[in-house]
C-alpha positions in Angstrom: -113.6 119.0 9.1 -114.3 115.8 10.6 -113.2 114.1 7.3 -110.0 116.0 7.5 -109.5 115.0 11.1 -110.2 111.4 10.2 -107.7 111.5 7.4 -105.2 113.1 9.7 -105.9 110.6 12.4 -105.6 107.7 9.9 -102.3 109.1 8.6 -101.0 109.5 12.2 -102.1 105.9 12.9 -100.3 104.8 9.7 -97.2 106.7 10.8 -97.3 105.2 14.3 -97.7 101.7 12.8 -94.9 102.3 10.3 -92.7 103.4 13.2 -93.6 100.3 15.2 -93.0 98.1 12.2 -89.7 99.8 11.6 -88.7 99.3 15.3 -89.8 95.7 15.1 -87.9 95.0 11.9 -84.8 96.7 13.4 -85.2 94.5 16.5 -85.6 91.4 14.3 -82.6 92.2 12.2 -80.1 92.0 15.1 -81.6 88.7 16.2 -81.4 87.4 12.6 -77.8 88.6 12.5 -77.1 86.9 15.8 -78.7 83.7 14.4 -76.5 84.0 11.3 -73.4 84.5 13.5 -74.3 81.5 15.6 -74.8 79.4 12.5 -71.5 80.7 11.0 -69.5 80.1 14.2 -71.0 76.6 14.5 -70.0 75.9 10.9 -66.5 77.2 11.6 -66.2 75.1 14.7 -67.4 72.0 12.8 -64.8 72.7 10.0 -62.0 73.3 12.6 -62.9 70.0 14.2 -62.8 68.2 10.8 -59.5 69.9 10.0 -58.0 68.8 13.4 -59.2 65.2 12.8 -57.5 65.2 9.4 -54.3 66.6 10.8 -54.4 63.9 13.5 -54.9 61.2 10.9 -52.0 62.5 8.8 -49.7 62.6 11.9 -50.6 59.1 12.8 -50.0 57.9 9.3 -46.6 59.6 9.2 -45.7 58.0 12.5 -46.8 54.6 11.3 -44.7 55.0 8.2 -41.7 56.0 10.2 -42.1 53.0 12.5 -42.5 50.7 9.5 -39.4 52.2 7.9 -37.3 51.7 11.0 -38.6 48.2 11.5 -37.9 47.1 8.0 -34.4 48.7 8.1 -33.7 46.8 11.4 -35.0 43.6 9.9 -32.8 44.0 6.8 -29.7 44.6 8.9 -30.6 41.6 11.1 -30.9 39.4 8.0 -27.6 40.6 6.6 -25.9 40.0 10.0 -27.4 36.5 10.2 -26.3 35.6 6.6 -22.8 37.0 7.3 -22.5 35.0 10.5 -23.6 31.8 8.8 -21.1 32.3 6.0 -18.2 33.1 8.4 -19.2 30.1 10.5 -18.6 27.8 7.5 -15.2 29.4 6.9 -13.9 29.2 10.5 -12.7 25.6 10.2 -10.5 26.7 7.2 -9.2 29.7 9.3 -8.4 27.3 12.2 -6.6 24.9 9.9 -4.7 27.8 8.4 -3.6 29.1 11.8 -2.4 25.6 12.9 -0.5 25.2 9.7 1.1 28.7 10.2 2.1 27.8 13.7 3.8 24.5 12.6 5.9 26.1 9.9 8.9 26.8 12.1 11.3 24.8 9.8 9.8 25.9 6.5 11.7 28.1 4.1 11.3 31.9 4.5 9.3 32.2 1.2 6.7 29.8 2.5 6.4 31.8 5.8 6.0 35.1 3.9 3.3 33.5 1.7 1.5 32.2 4.7 1.7 35.5 6.5 0.3 37.3 3.4 -2.6 34.9 3.2 -3.2 35.2 7.0 -3.3 39.0 6.7 -5.8 38.8 3.8 -8.0 36.5 5.8 -7.8 38.9 8.8 -8.6 41.9 6.4 -11.6 40.0 5.0 -13.0 39.3 8.5 -12.4 43.0 9.4 -14.4 44.1 6.3 -17.2 41.9 7.4 -16.9 43.4 11.0 -16.1 39.9 12.4 -13.8 40.1 15.4 -11.7 37.3 16.9 -11.6 37.3 20.7 -10.0 35.5 23.6 -6.3 35.7 24.6 -4.4 34.0 27.4 -4.8 36.1 30.5 -8.3 37.4 29.7 -11.0 37.0 32.3 -13.2 34.0 31.9 -16.8 34.8 30.8 -19.1 31.9 30.4 -21.3 33.9 28.0 -18.5 34.0 25.4 -16.1 31.3 26.5 -16.5 27.5 26.5 -14.4 26.1 29.3 -13.2 22.6 28.3 -10.5 22.2 30.9 -9.3 23.7 34.2 -6.0 23.8 36.0 -4.6 25.0 39.3 -1.6 27.3 38.7 0.3 29.9 40.6 1.1 31.6 37.3 -2.5 32.9 36.8 -5.0 34.7 38.9 -8.4 33.2 39.7 -10.8 32.6 36.7 -8.2 33.7 34.1 -7.8 32.0 30.7 -4.6 29.9 30.8 -4.8 28.4 27.3 -6.9 29.0 24.1 -7.7 25.9 22.1 -9.9 27.6 19.6 -10.5 31.4 19.1 -14.0 32.8 19.4 -15.5 35.0 16.8 -18.3 37.6 17.0 -20.2 39.9 14.7 -21.1 43.0 16.7 -22.8 41.6 19.8 -23.7 38.3 18.1 -21.4 35.4 19.0 -20.6 33.3 15.9 -18.5 30.8 17.8 -17.6 30.6 21.5 -13.9 30.4 22.3 -12.7 27.0 23.6 -10.5 27.6 26.6 -8.7 26.3 29.7 -9.5 28.2 32.9 -7.0 28.6 35.8 -7.9 28.5 39.5 -11.7 28.2 39.1 -14.2 26.5 41.3 
């Protein structure tokens, strides 16, 4: 009997030990799962951070490209406007001579006047296509930024700081002045 009791006691001890091991392994498994979850969430956070950095890099690159595109487009337009202004500047003496000749044709035959008017309208159309505008008329306000005053008069016919005579028309391309108008100003100080 004592052998049977010993065997039973050993089996009971084994069962108790197995139960304790089972409990211990169950307790370890949740902590292992927790460790695995912590590692996985850390890895996810790391990947999300890397993804956000890549998104930021791509957005910055796209913004830099857009700025480059706008800048080069602006530079091309500026170069075109400068070249157009330079070419028109070289043609202005011809346009001035043509205008003077047209004004002095009072006694010329009608066919000559029609021909001159036709050439004058073609010249004006060419300037218009190039977006070149003539400015300055008698009676306009004097603006030293766009007018070159070469004479002044005192006259009751004009208000103060009004243009009383235009010696040479001014021309501009957009906001860029190609040539300042040469004028006479009335009643200025």
